[in-house]
C-alpha positions as CSV (number, residue, x, y, z in Angstrom):
1,M,-1.7,1.8,19.8
2,V,-2.7,3.8,16.6
3,R,-5.8,5.6,17.4
4,I,-8.1,6.1,14.2
5,L,-11.0,8.0,13.6
6,I,-13.4,7.0,10.6
7,I,-15.7,9.8,9.1
8,D,-17.8,8.3,6.4
9,D,-21.7,8.9,5.6
10,N,-22.1,5.2,4.8
11,L,-22.5,2.9,7.7
12,I,-21.6,-0.4,6.1
13,I,-18.4,1.1,4.6
14,R,-17.4,2.5,8.2
15,H,-17.8,-1.0,9.7
16,M,-15.9,-2.7,6.8
17,L,-13.2,-0.2,7.2
18,K,-13.0,-0.6,11.2
19,M,-12.9,-4.5,10.5
20,H,-9.9,-4.4,8.3
21,I,-8.2,-2.0,10.1
22,E,-8.4,-3.8,13.4
23,L,-6.9,-6.9,11.8
24,D,-3.9,-5.2,12.9
25,F,-3.4,-5.5,16.6
26,D,-1.8,-2.3,17.2
27,L,-4.7,-0.3,14.9
28,K,-7.6,0.8,17.0
29,V,-10.8,2.8,15.6
30,V,-11.4,5.0,18.3
31,G,-14.9,6.6,16.7
32,E,-16.6,6.4,13.5
33,K,-19.0,8.9,12.5
34,E,-21.4,10.6,9.8
35,I,-20.3,14.5,9.4
36,N,-23.5,15.7,11.1
37,V,-20.9,17.1,13.8
38,R,-18.2,19.4,13.5
39,A,-15.0,17.7,12.5
40,A,-13.0,19.6,15.1
41,D,-15.4,18.2,18.2
42,L,-14.7,15.0,16.9
43,V,-11.1,15.3,17.1
44,L,-11.1,16.7,20.6
45,K,-13.6,14.0,21.7
46,Y,-11.7,10.8,20.3
47,K,-8.1,12.2,20.4
48,P,-7.2,10.2,17.0
49,D,-3.9,10.0,15.8
50,V,-5.0,9.5,12.2
51,V,-8.2,10.6,10.6
52,I,-9.9,8.7,7.5
53,V,-12.6,11.0,5.6
54,D,-14.8,10.0,2.9
55,F,-14.0,12.5,0.2
56,D,-17.1,11.5,-1.6
57,M,-19.7,12.7,1.0
58,L,-22.5,14.3,0.0
59,G,-21.8,17.8,-1.6
60,P,-18.6,19.4,-0.7
61,A,-18.7,17.6,2.7
62,G,-15.7,15.6,2.1
63,K,-13.4,18.5,1.3
64,Q,-14.9,20.7,4.0
65,T,-14.2,18.1,6.7
66,V,-10.4,17.8,5.6
67,E,-10.3,21.4,5.5
68,E,-11.8,21.9,9.0
69,L,-9.6,19.1,10.6
70,H,-6.3,20.6,8.8
71,Q,-7.5,23.8,10.3
72,A,-8.4,22.3,13.8
73,A,-5.5,19.8,14.2
74,P,-2.7,20.2,11.3
75,E,-0.6,17.8,13.3
76,I,-3.0,15.0,12.8
77,P,-2.9,13.3,9.2
78,V,-6.0,13.1,7.5
79,I,-6.4,10.0,4.8
80,A,-9.1,10.8,2.2
81,T,-10.9,7.9,0.8
82,S,-12.6,7.7,-2.5
83,L,-14.5,5.5,-5.0
84,N,-13.0,8.1,-7.6
85,N,-9.1,8.0,-8.2
86,S,-9.3,10.9,-10.5
87,D,-6.1,12.9,-10.5
88,I,-8.3,16.3,-9.7
89,N,-10.0,14.3,-6.7
90,V,-6.2,13.5,-5.3
91,I,-5.0,17.1,-5.9
92,I,-8.3,18.5,-4.4
93,A,-8.0,16.4,-1.4
94,K,-4.1,17.2,-0.9
95,E,-4.8,20.9,-1.2
96,A,-7.7,20.7,1.5
97,G,-5.0,19.1,3.9
98,A,-4.9,15.8,3.2
99,F,-2.0,13.6,4.1
100,D,-2.6,10.9,1.9
101,F,-5.3,9.6,-0.7
102,V,-6.6,5.7,-1.0
103,V,-9.0,4.7,-3.2
104,K,-11.9,2.6,-1.5
105,Q,-11.6,-0.5,-3.9
106,A,-7.8,-0.7,-2.8
107,D,-6.8,-3.9,-0.8
108,S,-6.9,-3.1,3.0
109,V,-3.4,-3.5,3.1
110,D,-3.1,0.0,0.8
111,L,-5.0,1.6,3.6
112,V,-2.8,0.2,6.6
113,K,0.4,1.2,4.8
114,A,-1.2,4.8,4.4
115,I,-2.4,4.6,8.1
116,R,1.4,3.7,9.2
117,K,2.9,6.2,6.5
118,A,0.8,9.0,8.4
119,V,1.8,8.2,11.7
120,A,5.5,7.7,10.8
121,H,5.2,11.6,9.4
122,S,2.7,12.9,11.9
123,G,2.9,16.7,11.9
124,P,1.2,19.3,9.9
125,A,0.5,18.1,6.0
126,P,2.4,19.7,3.5
127,D,1.0,22.8,2.2
C-alpha cells in the first residue's frame, strides 16, 4: 500500500485528488491538510511514502513547504502540483526539492503515474 499525504489550501481540490488517487486499490491517502502546520510534523504524523503539495498556495507557501519537506525527509518524494505549468514554476519546484511536477488540469492518470514513478525512485530528490 502506497501512503500519500496531500497538502493543499483548497478543500475541494484535496477531496478531488483523494477521490481520483484512491481509485487505484493500492494507493491510500493517509492525510489531507492545509499548510497551517509545519510540514515536517505532518510527515512524522502520517508517515507517507509520497507527498503531494500545492505549489500555488498563498505567497511562497508552496515553495517553502517543498523545501521544508525535502530538508526534513529527503527520502520521501514530493510531487508539486499547480494550475500554472510555466517552465519557471517547474524549475523552482525542482530546485526546492520536488521530485516531480504535475499540472492540476492534467488527467488523474498523470498524477497516478507520477506517484508510481516517485515510489519506484524513492530516495533523496536530485540536487
